Every structure is written in C-alpha cells, then in structure tokens.
mmCIF file as Biopython writes it, N, C-alpha, C and O atoms, coordinates in Angstrom:
data_model
#
loop_
_atom_site.group_PDB
_atom_site.id
_atom_site.type_symbol
_atom_site.label_atom_id
_atom_site.label_alt_id
_atom_site.label_comp_id
_atom_site.label_asym_id
_atom_site.label_entity_id
_atom_site.label_seq_id
_atom_site.pdbx_PDB_ins_code
_atom_site.Cartn_x
_atom_site.Cartn_y
_atom_site.Cartn_z
_atom_site.occupancy
_atom_site.B_iso_or_equiv
_atom_site.auth_seq_id
_atom_site.auth_asym_id
_atom_site.pdbx_PDB_model_num
ATOM 1   N N  . UNK A ? 1  ? -25.865 -30.114 2.983  1.0 0.0 1  A 1 
ATOM 2   C CA . UNK A ? 1  ? -24.465 -30.042 3.470  1.0 0.0 1  A 1 
ATOM 3   C C  . UNK A ? 1  ? -24.255 -29.050 4.687  1.0 0.0 1  A 1 
ATOM 4   O O  . UNK A ? 1  ? -24.864 -27.989 4.825  1.0 0.0 1  A 1 
ATOM 5   N N  . UNK A ? 2  ? -23.392 -29.509 5.465  1.0 0.0 2  A 1 
ATOM 6   C CA . UNK A ? 2  ? -23.121 -28.891 6.751  1.0 0.0 2  A 1 
ATOM 7   C C  . UNK A ? 2  ? -22.086 -27.705 6.535  1.0 0.0 2  A 1 
ATOM 8   O O  . UNK A ? 2  ? -21.128 -27.804 5.768  1.0 0.0 2  A 1 
ATOM 9   N N  . UNK A ? 3  ? -22.382 -26.533 7.314  1.0 0.0 3  A 1 
ATOM 10  C CA . UNK A ? 3  ? -21.408 -25.332 7.070  1.0 0.0 3  A 1 
ATOM 11  C C  . UNK A ? 3  ? -20.171 -25.799 7.610  1.0 0.0 3  A 1 
ATOM 12  O O  . UNK A ? 3  ? -20.258 -26.450 8.651  1.0 0.0 3  A 1 
ATOM 13  N N  . UNK A ? 4  ? -19.082 -25.611 7.141  1.0 0.0 4  A 1 
ATOM 14  C CA . UNK A ? 4  ? -17.729 -25.827 7.757  1.0 0.0 4  A 1 
ATOM 15  C C  . UNK A ? 4  ? -17.318 -24.618 8.461  1.0 0.0 4  A 1 
ATOM 16  O O  . UNK A ? 4  ? -17.475 -23.544 7.879  1.0 0.0 4  A 1 
ATOM 17  N N  . UNK A ? 5  ? -16.817 -24.641 9.626  1.0 0.0 5  A 1 
ATOM 18  C CA . UNK A ? 5  ? -16.424 -23.446 10.407 1.0 0.0 5  A 1 
ATOM 19  C C  . UNK A ? 5  ? -15.222 -22.911 9.846  1.0 0.0 5  A 1 
ATOM 20  O O  . UNK A ? 5  ? -14.992 -21.726 10.083 1.0 0.0 5  A 1 
ATOM 21  N N  . UNK A ? 6  ? -14.316 -23.637 9.066  1.0 0.0 6  A 1 
ATOM 22  C CA . UNK A ? 6  ? -13.158 -22.958 8.572  1.0 0.0 6  A 1 
ATOM 23  C C  . UNK A ? 6  ? -13.507 -22.055 7.317  1.0 0.0 6  A 1 
ATOM 24  O O  . UNK A ? 6  ? -12.778 -21.094 7.069  1.0 0.0 6  A 1 
ATOM 25  N N  . UNK A ? 7  ? -14.527 -22.322 6.574  1.0 0.0 7  A 1 
ATOM 26  C CA . UNK A ? 7  ? -14.768 -21.640 5.339  1.0 0.0 7  A 1 
ATOM 27  C C  . UNK A ? 7  ? -15.982 -20.611 5.398  1.0 0.0 7  A 1 
ATOM 28  O O  . UNK A ? 7  ? -15.984 -19.614 4.677  1.0 0.0 7  A 1 
ATOM 29  N N  . UNK A ? 8  ? -17.083 -20.914 6.349  1.0 0.0 8  A 1 
ATOM 30  C CA . UNK A ? 8  ? -18.097 -20.124 6.480  1.0 0.0 8  A 1 
ATOM 31  C C  . UNK A ? 8  ? -18.286 -19.327 7.592  1.0 0.0 8  A 1 
ATOM 32  O O  . UNK A ? 8  ? -19.367 -18.774 7.796  1.0 0.0 8  A 1 
ATOM 33  N N  . UNK A ? 9  ? -17.182 -19.195 8.452  1.0 0.0 9  A 1 
ATOM 34  C CA . UNK A ? 9  ? -17.192 -18.235 9.574  1.0 0.0 9  A 1 
ATOM 35  C C  . UNK A ? 9  ? -16.853 -16.743 9.102  1.0 0.0 9  A 1 
ATOM 36  O O  . UNK A ? 9  ? -15.774 -16.437 8.596  1.0 0.0 9  A 1 
ATOM 37  N N  . UNK A ? 10 ? -17.899 -15.861 9.327  1.0 0.0 10 A 1 
ATOM 38  C CA . UNK A ? 10 ? -17.743 -14.577 8.981  1.0 0.0 10 A 1 
ATOM 39  C C  . UNK A ? 10 ? -17.651 -13.711 10.127 1.0 0.0 10 A 1 
ATOM 40  O O  . UNK A ? 10 ? -17.771 -12.496 9.974  1.0 0.0 10 A 1 
ATOM 41  N N  . UNK A ? 11 ? -17.443 -14.233 11.295 1.0 0.0 11 A 1 
ATOM 42  C CA . UNK A ? 11 ? -17.431 -13.509 12.584 1.0 0.0 11 A 1 
ATOM 43  C C  . UNK A ? 11 ? -16.213 -12.545 12.482 1.0 0.0 11 A 1 
ATOM 44  O O  . UNK A ? 11 ? -15.071 -12.950 12.266 1.0 0.0 11 A 1 
ATOM 45  N N  . UNK A ? 12 ? -16.540 -11.274 12.651 1.0 0.0 12 A 1 
ATOM 46  C CA . UNK A ? 12 ? -15.331 -10.386 12.572 1.0 0.0 12 A 1 
ATOM 47  C C  . UNK A ? 12 ? -14.233 -10.688 13.834 1.0 0.0 12 A 1 
ATOM 48  O O  . UNK A ? 12 ? -14.523 -10.939 15.004 1.0 0.0 12 A 1 
ATOM 49  N N  . UNK A ? 13 ? -13.135 -10.605 13.342 1.0 0.0 13 A 1 
ATOM 50  C CA . UNK A ? 13 ? -12.080 -10.638 14.444 1.0 0.0 13 A 1 
ATOM 51  C C  . UNK A ? 13 ? -11.436 -9.397  14.777 1.0 0.0 13 A 1 
ATOM 52  O O  . UNK A ? 13 ? -10.894 -8.755  13.877 1.0 0.0 13 A 1 
ATOM 53  N N  . UNK A ? 14 ? -11.431 -8.931  16.105 1.0 0.0 14 A 1 
ATOM 54  C CA . UNK A ? 14 ? -10.881 -7.733  16.348 1.0 0.0 14 A 1 
ATOM 55  C C  . UNK A ? 14 ? -9.426  -7.717  16.026 1.0 0.0 14 A 1 
ATOM 56  O O  . UNK A ? 14 ? -8.685  -8.681  16.214 1.0 0.0 14 A 1 
ATOM 57  N N  . UNK A ? 15 ? -9.003  -6.404  15.458 1.0 0.0 15 A 1 
ATOM 58  C CA . UNK A ? 15 ? -7.619  -6.332  15.066 1.0 0.0 15 A 1 
ATOM 59  C C  . UNK A ? 15 ? -6.915  -5.922  16.249 1.0 0.0 15 A 1 
ATOM 60  O O  . UNK A ? 15 ? -7.471  -5.262  17.128 1.0 0.0 15 A 1 
ATOM 61  N N  . UNK A ? 16 ? -5.564  -6.330  16.316 1.0 0.0 16 A 1 
ATOM 62  C CA . UNK A ? 16 ? -4.685  -5.918  17.344 1.0 0.0 16 A 1 
ATOM 63  C C  . UNK A ? 16 ? -4.305  -4.379  17.150 1.0 0.0 16 A 1 
ATOM 64  O O  . UNK A ? 16 ? -4.051  -3.920  16.037 1.0 0.0 16 A 1 
ATOM 65  N N  . UNK A ? 17 ? -4.285  -3.664  18.249 1.0 0.0 17 A 1 
ATOM 66  C CA . UNK A ? 17 ? -3.969  -2.267  18.207 1.0 0.0 17 A 1 
ATOM 67  C C  . UNK A ? 17 ? -2.475  -2.148  17.708 1.0 0.0 17 A 1 
ATOM 68  O O  . UNK A ? 17 ? -1.550  -2.769  18.233 1.0 0.0 17 A 1 
ATOM 69  N N  . UNK A ? 18 ? -2.339  -1.302  16.660 1.0 0.0 18 A 1 
ATOM 70  C CA . UNK A ? 18 ? -0.875  -1.307  16.091 1.0 0.0 18 A 1 
ATOM 71  C C  . UNK A ? 18 ? 0.244   -1.009  17.332 1.0 0.0 18 A 1 
ATOM 72  O O  . UNK A ? 18 ? 1.401   -1.430  17.332 1.0 0.0 18 A 1 
ATOM 73  N N  . UNK A ? 19 ? -0.350  -0.222  18.335 1.0 0.0 19 A 1 
ATOM 74  C CA . UNK A ? 19 ? 0.749   -0.010  19.377 1.0 0.0 19 A 1 
ATOM 75  C C  . UNK A ? 19 ? 1.064   -1.214  20.063 1.0 0.0 19 A 1 
ATOM 76  O O  . UNK A ? 19 ? 2.125   -1.255  20.685 1.0 0.0 19 A 1 
ATOM 77  N N  . UNK A ? 20 ? 0.300   -2.214  20.049 1.0 0.0 20 A 1 
ATOM 78  C CA . UNK A ? 20 ? 0.703   -3.579  20.616 1.0 0.0 20 A 1 
ATOM 79  C C  . UNK A ? 20 ? 1.441   -4.493  19.782 1.0 0.0 20 A 1 
ATOM 80  O O  . UNK A ? 20 ? 1.819   -5.559  20.268 1.0 0.0 20 A 1 
ATOM 81  N N  . UNK A ? 21 ? 1.698   -4.194  18.549 1.0 0.0 21 A 1 
ATOM 82  C CA . UNK A ? 21 ? 2.452   -4.973  17.584 1.0 0.0 21 A 1 
ATOM 83  C C  . UNK A ? 21 ? 3.933   -5.156  18.197 1.0 0.0 21 A 1 
ATOM 84  O O  . UNK A ? 21 ? 4.599   -4.212  18.623 1.0 0.0 21 A 1 
ATOM 85  N N  . UNK A ? 22 ? 4.375   -6.563  18.183 1.0 0.0 22 A 1 
ATOM 86  C CA . UNK A ? 22 ? 5.857   -6.668  18.705 1.0 0.0 22 A 1 
ATOM 87  C C  . UNK A ? 22 ? 6.788   -6.140  17.651 1.0 0.0 22 A 1 
ATOM 88  O O  . UNK A ? 22 ? 7.882   -5.717  18.025 1.0 0.0 22 A 1 
ATOM 89  N N  . UNK A ? 23 ? 6.476   -6.115  16.371 1.0 0.0 23 A 1 
ATOM 90  C CA . UNK A ? 23 ? 7.333   -5.753  15.292 1.0 0.0 23 A 1 
ATOM 91  C C  . UNK A ? 23 ? 6.975   -4.298  14.895 1.0 0.0 23 A 1 
ATOM 92  O O  . UNK A ? 23 ? 7.443   -3.848  13.850 1.0 0.0 23 A 1 
ATOM 93  N N  . UNK A ? 24 ? 6.137   -3.509  15.708 1.0 0.0 24 A 1 
ATOM 94  C CA . UNK A ? 24 ? 5.746   -2.198  15.198 1.0 0.0 24 A 1 
ATOM 95  C C  . UNK A ? 24 ? 6.772   -1.249  14.975 1.0 0.0 24 A 1 
ATOM 96  O O  . UNK A ? 24 ? 6.564   -0.321  14.194 1.0 0.0 24 A 1 
ATOM 97  N N  . UNK A ? 25 ? 8.000   -1.380  15.642 1.0 0.0 25 A 1 
ATOM 98  C CA . UNK A ? 25 ? 9.017   -0.376  15.495 1.0 0.0 25 A 1 
ATOM 99  C C  . UNK A ? 25 ? 9.833   -0.634  14.245 1.0 0.0 25 A 1 
ATOM 100 O O  . UNK A ? 25 ? 10.625  0.236   13.883 1.0 0.0 25 A 1 
ATOM 101 N N  . UNK A ? 26 ? 9.692   -1.879  13.482 1.0 0.0 26 A 1 
ATOM 102 C CA . UNK A ? 26 ? 10.429  -2.110  12.426 1.0 0.0 26 A 1 
ATOM 103 C C  . UNK A ? 26 ? 9.930   -1.299  11.231 1.0 0.0 26 A 1 
ATOM 104 O O  . UNK A ? 26 ? 8.822   -0.774  11.334 1.0 0.0 26 A 1 
ATOM 105 N N  . UNK A ? 27 ? 10.636  -1.145  10.110 1.0 0.0 27 A 1 
ATOM 106 C CA . UNK A ? 27 ? 10.524  -0.161  8.865  1.0 0.0 27 A 1 
ATOM 107 C C  . UNK A ? 27 ? 9.127   -0.917  8.374  1.0 0.0 27 A 1 
ATOM 108 O O  . UNK A ? 27 ? 8.909   -2.123  8.487  1.0 0.0 27 A 1 
ATOM 109 N N  . UNK A ? 28 ? 8.296   0.003   7.842  1.0 0.0 28 A 1 
ATOM 110 C CA . UNK A ? 28 ? 7.126   -0.450  7.195  1.0 0.0 28 A 1 
ATOM 111 C C  . UNK A ? 28 ? 7.321   -1.530  6.042  1.0 0.0 28 A 1 
ATOM 112 O O  . UNK A ? 28 ? 8.391   -1.590  5.436  1.0 0.0 28 A 1 
ATOM 113 N N  . UNK A ? 29 ? 6.411   -2.261  5.796  1.0 0.0 29 A 1 
ATOM 114 C CA . UNK A ? 29 ? 6.595   -3.367  4.907  1.0 0.0 29 A 1 
ATOM 115 C C  . UNK A ? 29 ? 6.329   -2.767  3.368  1.0 0.0 29 A 1 
ATOM 116 O O  . UNK A ? 29 ? 5.765   -1.693  3.160  1.0 0.0 29 A 1 
ATOM 117 N N  . UNK A ? 30 ? 6.800   -3.591  2.409  1.0 0.0 30 A 1 
ATOM 118 C CA . UNK A ? 30 ? 6.698   -3.154  1.030  1.0 0.0 30 A 1 
ATOM 119 C C  . UNK A ? 30 ? 5.255   -2.925  0.700  1.0 0.0 30 A 1 
ATOM 120 O O  . UNK A ? 30 ? 4.935   -1.848  0.198  1.0 0.0 30 A 1 
ATOM 121 N N  . UNK A ? 31 ? 4.272   -3.934  0.963  1.0 0.0 31 A 1 
ATOM 122 C CA . UNK A ? 31 ? 2.929   -3.605  0.638  1.0 0.0 31 A 1 
ATOM 123 C C  . UNK A ? 31 ? 2.343   -2.400  1.421  1.0 0.0 31 A 1 
ATOM 124 O O  . UNK A ? 31 ? 1.430   -1.767  0.892  1.0 0.0 31 A 1 
ATOM 125 N N  . UNK A ? 32 ? 2.779   -2.059  2.575  1.0 0.0 32 A 1 
ATOM 126 C CA . UNK A ? 32 ? 2.255   -0.860  3.343  1.0 0.0 32 A 1 
ATOM 127 C C  . UNK A ? 32 ? 2.693   0.308   2.409  1.0 0.0 32 A 1 
ATOM 128 O O  . UNK A ? 32 ? 1.862   1.080   1.931  1.0 0.0 32 A 1 
ATOM 129 N N  . UNK A ? 33 ? 4.015   0.407   2.169  1.0 0.0 33 A 1 
ATOM 130 C CA . UNK A ? 33 ? 4.641   1.559   1.375  1.0 0.0 33 A 1 
ATOM 131 C C  . UNK A ? 33 ? 3.952   1.611   0.064  1.0 0.0 33 A 1 
ATOM 132 O O  . UNK A ? 33 ? 3.597   2.716   -0.347 1.0 0.0 33 A 1 
ATOM 133 N N  . UNK A ? 34 ? 3.731   0.595   -0.611 1.0 0.0 34 A 1 
ATOM 134 C CA . UNK A ? 34 ? 3.024   0.766   -2.094 1.0 0.0 34 A 1 
ATOM 135 C C  . UNK A ? 34 ? 1.550   1.297   -1.781 1.0 0.0 34 A 1 
ATOM 136 O O  . UNK A ? 34 ? 1.138   2.196   -2.515 1.0 0.0 34 A 1 
ATOM 137 N N  . UNK A ? 35 ? 0.761   0.855   -0.820 1.0 0.0 35 A 1 
ATOM 138 C CA . UNK A ? 35 ? -0.589  1.334   -0.703 1.0 0.0 35 A 1 
ATOM 139 C C  . UNK A ? 35 ? -0.511  2.728   -0.120 1.0 0.0 35 A 1 
ATOM 140 O O  . UNK A ? 35 ? -1.320  3.608   -0.413 1.0 0.0 35 A 1 
ATOM 141 N N  . UNK A ? 36 ? 0.446   2.880   0.676  1.0 0.0 36 A 1 
ATOM 142 C CA . UNK A ? 36 ? 0.436   4.378   1.301  1.0 0.0 36 A 1 
ATOM 143 C C  . UNK A ? 36 ? 0.680   5.425   0.033  1.0 0.0 36 A 1 
ATOM 144 O O  . UNK A ? 36 ? 0.091   6.503   -0.052 1.0 0.0 36 A 1 
ATOM 145 N N  . UNK A ? 37 ? 1.567   4.974   -0.861 1.0 0.0 37 A 1 
ATOM 146 C CA . UNK A ? 37 ? 1.718   5.912   -2.019 1.0 0.0 37 A 1 
ATOM 147 C C  . UNK A ? 37 ? 0.569   5.959   -2.871 1.0 0.0 37 A 1 
ATOM 148 O O  . UNK A ? 37 ? 0.368   7.014   -3.473 1.0 0.0 37 A 1 
ATOM 149 N N  . UNK A ? 38 ? -0.168  5.064   -3.017 1.0 0.0 38 A 1 
ATOM 150 C CA . UNK A ? 38 ? -1.342  5.066   -3.848 1.0 0.0 38 A 1 
ATOM 151 C C  . UNK A ? 38 ? -2.428  5.964   -3.018 1.0 0.0 38 A 1 
ATOM 152 O O  . UNK A ? 38 ? -2.972  6.860   -3.664 1.0 0.0 38 A 1 
ATOM 153 N N  . UNK A ? 39 ? -2.760  5.820   -1.774 1.0 0.0 39 A 1 
ATOM 154 C CA . UNK A ? 39 ? -3.571  6.807   -0.947 1.0 0.0 39 A 1 
ATOM 155 C C  . UNK A ? 39 ? -3.038  8.088   -0.927 1.0 0.0 39 A 1 
ATOM 156 O O  . UNK A ? 39 ? -3.864  8.982   -1.107 1.0 0.0 39 A 1 
ATOM 157 N N  . UNK A ? 40 ? -1.912  8.415   -0.761 1.0 0.0 40 A 1 
ATOM 158 C CA . UNK A ? 40 ? -1.199  9.610   -0.667 1.0 0.0 40 A 1 
ATOM 159 C C  . UNK A ? 40 ? -1.493  10.413  -1.844 1.0 0.0 40 A 1 
ATOM 160 O O  . UNK A ? 40 ? -1.949  11.554  -1.766 1.0 0.0 40 A 1 
ATOM 161 N N  . UNK A ? 41 ? -1.199  9.742   -3.068 1.0 0.0 41 A 1 
ATOM 162 C CA . UNK A ? 41 ? -1.318  10.463  -4.424 1.0 0.0 41 A 1 
ATOM 163 C C  . UNK A ? 41 ? -2.915  10.797  -4.481 1.0 0.0 41 A 1 
ATOM 164 O O  . UNK A ? 41 ? -3.252  11.898  -4.916 1.0 0.0 41 A 1 
ATOM 165 N N  . UNK A ? 42 ? -3.841  9.920   -4.074 1.0 0.0 42 A 1 
ATOM 166 C CA . UNK A ? 42 ? -5.289  10.355  -4.104 1.0 0.0 42 A 1 
ATOM 167 C C  . UNK A ? 42 ? -5.674  11.537  -3.155 1.0 0.0 42 A 1 
ATOM 168 O O  . UNK A ? 42 ? -6.571  12.342  -3.405 1.0 0.0 42 A 1 
ATOM 169 N N  . UNK A ? 43 ? -4.918  11.544  -2.079 1.0 0.0 43 A 1 
ATOM 170 C CA . UNK A ? 43 ? -5.335  12.553  -1.002 1.0 0.0 43 A 1 
ATOM 171 C C  . UNK A ? 43 ? -4.319  13.823  -1.367 1.0 0.0 43 A 1 
ATOM 172 O O  . UNK A ? 43 ? -4.374  14.829  -0.660 1.0 0.0 43 A 1 
ATOM 173 N N  . UNK A ? 44 ? -3.399  13.757  -2.477 1.0 0.0 44 A 1 
ATOM 174 C CA . UNK A ? 44 ? -2.496  15.008  -2.582 1.0 0.0 44 A 1 
ATOM 175 C C  . UNK A ? 44 ? -1.591  15.195  -1.581 1.0 0.0 44 A 1 
ATOM 176 O O  . UNK A ? 44 ? -1.259  16.333  -1.248 1.0 0.0 44 A 1 
ATOM 177 N N  . UNK A ? 45 ? -1.105  14.113  -1.007 1.0 0.0 45 A 1 
ATOM 178 C CA . UNK A ? 45 ? -0.139  14.149  0.178  1.0 0.0 45 A 1 
ATOM 179 C C  . UNK A ? 45 ? 1.140   13.471  -0.237 1.0 0.0 45 A 1 
ATOM 180 O O  . UNK A ? 45 ? 1.185   12.779  -1.254 1.0 0.0 45 A 1 
ATOM 181 N N  . UNK A ? 46 ? 2.222   13.674  0.580  1.0 0.0 46 A 1 
ATOM 182 C CA . UNK A ? 46 ? 3.456   13.098  0.378  1.0 0.0 46 A 1 
ATOM 183 C C  . UNK A ? 46 ? 3.735   12.002  1.444  1.0 0.0 46 A 1 
ATOM 184 O O  . UNK A ? 46 ? 3.324   12.187  2.590  1.0 0.0 46 A 1 
ATOM 185 N N  . UNK A ? 47 ? 4.357   10.965  1.149  1.0 0.0 47 A 1 
ATOM 186 C CA . UNK A ? 47 ? 4.650   9.869   2.181  1.0 0.0 47 A 1 
ATOM 187 C C  . UNK A ? 47 ? 5.964   10.276  2.905  1.0 0.0 47 A 1 
ATOM 188 O O  . UNK A ? 47 ? 6.998   10.497  2.275  1.0 0.0 47 A 1 
ATOM 189 N N  . UNK A ? 48 ? 5.881   10.360  4.191  1.0 0.0 48 A 1 
ATOM 190 C CA . UNK A ? 48 ? 7.015   10.703  4.874  1.0 0.0 48 A 1 
ATOM 191 C C  . UNK A ? 48 ? 8.145   9.570   4.762  1.0 0.0 48 A 1 
ATOM 192 O O  . UNK A ? 48 ? 7.697   8.424   4.800  1.0 0.0 48 A 1 
ATOM 193 N N  . UNK A ? 49 ? 9.516   9.694   4.631  1.0 0.0 49 A 1 
ATOM 194 C CA . UNK A ? 49 ? 10.605  8.894   4.720  1.0 0.0 49 A 1 
ATOM 195 C C  . UNK A ? 49 ? 10.736  8.189   6.074  1.0 0.0 49 A 1 
ATOM 196 O O  . UNK A ? 49 ? 10.524  8.804   7.119  1.0 0.0 49 A 1 
ATOM 197 N N  . UNK A ? 50 ? 11.119  6.779   6.049  1.0 0.0 50 A 1 
ATOM 198 C CA . UNK A ? 50 ? 11.440  6.188   7.246  1.0 0.0 50 A 1 
ATOM 199 C C  . UNK A ? 50 ? 10.283  5.828   8.209  1.0 0.0 50 A 1 
ATOM 200 O O  . UNK A ? 50 ? 10.481  5.833   9.424  1.0 0.0 50 A 1 
ATOM 201 N N  . UNK A ? 51 ? 9.209   5.550   7.738  1.0 0.0 51 A 1 
ATOM 202 C CA . UNK A ? 51 ? 8.071   5.159   8.657  1.0 0.0 51 A 1 
ATOM 203 C C  . UNK A ? 51 ? 8.211   3.710   9.197  1.0 0.0 51 A 1 
ATOM 204 O O  . UNK A ? 51 ? 8.759   2.795   8.581  1.0 0.0 51 A 1 
ATOM 205 N N  . UNK A ? 52 ? 7.664   3.623   10.388 1.0 0.0 52 A 1 
ATOM 206 C CA . UNK A ? 52 ? 7.688   2.304   11.029 1.0 0.0 52 A 1 
ATOM 207 C C  . UNK A ? 52 ? 6.436   1.633   10.554 1.0 0.0 52 A 1 
ATOM 208 O O  . UNK A ? 52 ? 5.629   2.246   9.855  1.0 0.0 52 A 1 
ATOM 209 N N  . UNK A ? 53 ? 6.250   0.359   10.926 1.0 0.0 53 A 1 
ATOM 210 C CA . UNK A ? 53 ? 4.992   -0.344  10.616 1.0 0.0 53 A 1 
ATOM 211 C C  . UNK A ? 53 ? 3.851   0.325   11.216 1.0 0.0 53 A 1 
ATOM 212 O O  . UNK A ? 53 ? 2.830   0.491   10.548 1.0 0.0 53 A 1 
ATOM 213 N N  . UNK A ? 54 ? 3.949   0.784   12.607 1.0 0.0 54 A 1 
ATOM 214 C CA . UNK A ? 54 ? 2.918   1.378   13.249 1.0 0.0 54 A 1 
ATOM 215 C C  . UNK A ? 54 ? 2.540   2.749   12.541 1.0 0.0 54 A 1 
ATOM 216 O O  . UNK A ? 54 ? 1.384   3.024   12.219 1.0 0.0 54 A 1 
ATOM 217 N N  . UNK A ? 55 ? 3.581   3.544   12.342 1.0 0.0 55 A 1 
ATOM 218 C CA . UNK A ? 55 ? 3.466   4.722   11.815 1.0 0.0 55 A 1 
ATOM 219 C C  . UNK A ? 55 ? 2.587   4.700   10.496 1.0 0.0 55 A 1 
ATOM 220 O O  . UNK A ? 55 ? 1.615   5.434   10.318 1.0 0.0 55 A 1 
ATOM 221 N N  . UNK A ? 56 ? 3.013   3.854   9.687  1.0 0.0 56 A 1 
ATOM 222 C CA . UNK A ? 56 ? 2.355   3.531   8.328  1.0 0.0 56 A 1 
ATOM 223 C C  . UNK A ? 56 ? 1.005   2.984   8.560  1.0 0.0 56 A 1 
ATOM 224 O O  . UNK A ? 56 ? 0.088   3.398   7.851  1.0 0.0 56 A 1 
ATOM 225 N N  . UNK A ? 57 ? 0.805   2.201   9.368  1.0 0.0 57 A 1 
ATOM 226 C CA . UNK A ? 57 ? -0.491  1.723   9.631  1.0 0.0 57 A 1 
ATOM 227 C C  . UNK A ? 57 ? -1.527  2.795   9.947  1.0 0.0 57 A 1 
ATOM 228 O O  . UNK A ? 57 ? -2.644  2.868   9.435  1.0 0.0 57 A 1 
ATOM 229 N N  . UNK A ? 58 ? -0.971  3.677   10.924 1.0 0.0 58 A 1 
ATOM 230 C CA . UNK A ? 58 ? -1.887  5.024   11.252 1.0 0.0 58 A 1 
ATOM 231 C C  . UNK A ? 58 ? -2.107  5.849   10.133 1.0 0.0 58 A 1 
ATOM 232 O O  . UNK A ? 58 ? -3.241  6.265   9.899  1.0 0.0 58 A 1 
ATOM 233 N N  . UNK A ? 59 ? -1.050  6.161   9.343  1.0 0.0 59 A 1 
ATOM 234 C CA . UNK A ? 59 ? -1.281  6.893   8.200  1.0 0.0 59 A 1 
ATOM 235 C C  . UNK A ? 59 ? -2.254  6.380   7.240  1.0 0.0 59 A 1 
ATOM 236 O O  . UNK A ? 59 ? -3.102  7.104   6.719  1.0 0.0 59 A 1 
ATOM 237 N N  . UNK A ? 60 ? -2.123  5.021   6.986  1.0 0.0 60 A 1 
ATOM 238 C CA . UNK A ? 60 ? -2.909  4.351   6.046  1.0 0.0 60 A 1 
ATOM 239 C C  . UNK A ? 60 ? -4.417  4.570   6.629  1.0 0.0 60 A 1 
ATOM 240 O O  . UNK A ? 60 ? -5.282  4.933   5.831  1.0 0.0 60 A 1 
ATOM 241 N N  . UNK A ? 61 ? -4.721  4.383   7.852  1.0 0.0 61 A 1 
ATOM 242 C CA . UNK A ? 61 ? -6.088  4.573   8.393  1.0 0.0 61 A 1 
ATOM 243 C C  . UNK A ? 61 ? -6.580  5.976   8.174  1.0 0.0 61 A 1 
ATOM 244 O O  . UNK A ? 61 ? -7.727  6.175   7.773  1.0 0.0 61 A 1 
ATOM 245 N N  . UNK A ? 62 ? -5.689  7.011   8.441  1.0 0.0 62 A 1 
ATOM 246 C CA . UNK A ? 62 ? -5.879  8.226   8.139  1.0 0.0 62 A 1 
ATOM 247 C C  . UNK A ? 62 ? -6.417  8.600   6.703  1.0 0.0 62 A 1 
ATOM 248 O O  . UNK A ? 62 ? -7.443  9.222   6.429  1.0 0.0 62 A 1 
ATOM 249 N N  . UNK A ? 63 ? -5.549  8.112   5.926  1.0 0.0 63 A 1 
ATOM 250 C CA . UNK A ? 63 ? -5.673  8.543   4.433  1.0 0.0 63 A 1 
ATOM 251 C C  . UNK A ? 63 ? -6.862  7.726   3.864  1.0 0.0 63 A 1 
ATOM 252 O O  . UNK A ? 63 ? -7.509  8.219   2.940  1.0 0.0 63 A 1 
ATOM 253 N N  . UNK A ? 64 ? -7.169  6.587   4.324  1.0 0.0 64 A 1 
ATOM 254 C CA . UNK A ? 64 ? -8.470  5.741   4.038  1.0 0.0 64 A 1 
ATOM 255 C C  . UNK A ? 64 ? -9.572  6.645   4.449  1.0 0.0 64 A 1 
ATOM 256 O O  . UNK A ? 64 ? -10.461 6.894   3.634  1.0 0.0 64 A 1 
ATOM 257 N N  . UNK A ? 65 ? -9.595  7.170   5.664  1.0 0.0 65 A 1 
ATOM 258 C CA . UNK A ? 65 ? -10.682 8.164   5.989  1.0 0.0 65 A 1 
ATOM 259 C C  . UNK A ? 65 ? -10.855 9.205   5.201  1.0 0.0 65 A 1 
ATOM 260 O O  . UNK A ? 65 ? -12.008 9.548   4.940  1.0 0.0 65 A 1 
ATOM 261 N N  . UNK A ? 66 ? -9.821  9.870   4.700  1.0 0.0 66 A 1 
ATOM 262 C CA . UNK A ? 66 ? -9.927  11.056  4.019  1.0 0.0 66 A 1 
ATOM 263 C C  . UNK A ? 66 ? -10.206 10.810  2.434  1.0 0.0 66 A 1 
ATOM 264 O O  . UNK A ? 66 ? -10.847 11.631  1.778  1.0 0.0 66 A 1 
ATOM 265 N N  . UNK A ? 67 ? -9.779  9.851   1.982  1.0 0.0 67 A 1 
ATOM 266 C CA . UNK A ? 67 ? -10.054 9.414   0.607  1.0 0.0 67 A 1 
ATOM 267 C C  . UNK A ? 67 ? -11.421 8.430   0.432  1.0 0.0 67 A 1 
ATOM 268 O O  . UNK A ? 67 ? -11.860 8.218   -0.699 1.0 0.0 67 A 1 
ATOM 269 N N  . UNK A ? 68 ? -11.967 7.931   1.452  1.0 0.0 68 A 1 
ATOM 270 C CA . UNK A ? 68 ? -13.070 7.099   1.423  1.0 0.0 68 A 1 
ATOM 271 C C  . UNK A ? 68 ? -12.810 5.682   1.070  1.0 0.0 68 A 1 
ATOM 272 O O  . UNK A ? 68 ? -13.754 4.896   0.991  1.0 0.0 68 A 1 
ATOM 273 N N  . UNK A ? 69 ? -11.644 5.325   0.864  1.0 0.0 69 A 1 
ATOM 274 C CA . UNK A ? 69 ? -11.204 3.981   0.535  1.0 0.0 69 A 1 
ATOM 275 C C  . UNK A ? 69 ? -11.336 3.214   1.850  1.0 0.0 69 A 1 
ATOM 276 O O  . UNK A ? 69 ? -11.061 3.722   2.936  1.0 0.0 69 A 1 
ATOM 277 N N  . UNK A ? 70 ? -11.769 1.977   1.692  1.0 0.0 70 A 1 
ATOM 278 C CA . UNK A ? 70 ? -11.805 1.114   2.720  1.0 0.0 70 A 1 
ATOM 279 C C  . UNK A ? 70 ? -13.171 1.269   3.565  1.0 0.0 70 A 1 
ATOM 280 O O  . UNK A ? 70 ? -13.431 0.523   4.509  1.0 0.0 70 A 1 
ATOM 281 N N  . UNK A ? 71 ? -13.889 2.150   3.198  1.0 0.0 71 A 1 
ATOM 282 C CA . UNK A ? 71 ? -15.072 2.282   3.836  1.0 0.0 71 A 1 
ATOM 283 C C  . UNK A ? 71 ? -16.133 1.289   3.602  1.0 0.0 71 A 1 
ATOM 284 O O  . UNK A ? 71 ? -16.420 0.923   2.462  1.0 0.0 71 A 1 
ATOM 285 N N  . UNK A ? 72 ? -16.741 0.831   4.693  1.0 0.0 72 A 1 
ATOM 286 C CA . UNK A ? 72 ? -17.774 -0.251  4.460  1.0 0.0 72 A 1 
ATOM 287 C C  . UNK A ? 72 ? -18.993 0.122   3.952  1.0 0.0 72 A 1 
ATOM 288 O O  . UNK A ? 72 ? -19.862 -0.725  3.748  1.0 0.0 72 A 1 
#
C-alpha cells in the first residue's frame, strides 16, 4: 500500500510568527483564554484582561516553558 501524502506527511511546517498575524490585534480567542487560565493556574499567575491574539500567544508560550507543558 502506497503512502498517502495527505495522511502520512509528518514534515513539520514552520509556524507563522504571531507578529505577522493579520488578525493579531483582535481579542484573544475563547480557546486561547481557556488554555491561558489553565496554564496560569498551574504557574500561580493571573491572566491579564483584554489580551490580543498575539499577546495571548506569547503568554501561552511563556507559561508553557515555565510549566513544562508543550515540551517535546
């Protein structure tokens, strides 16, 4: 059976820098907010009000580093 490029491609795709997001200045999404609160609770931090998508993404990255979540 031949490998299907649609299902078997595990080549990592580079993520777009949040600073380059067209909608980065919009309010964070519901899933971002939910995950941020989970990470913040584990890190003993508070989630600031009114974060943009870019700010939320950067804070998620920081809290993942501090909590060890998302580590490969």
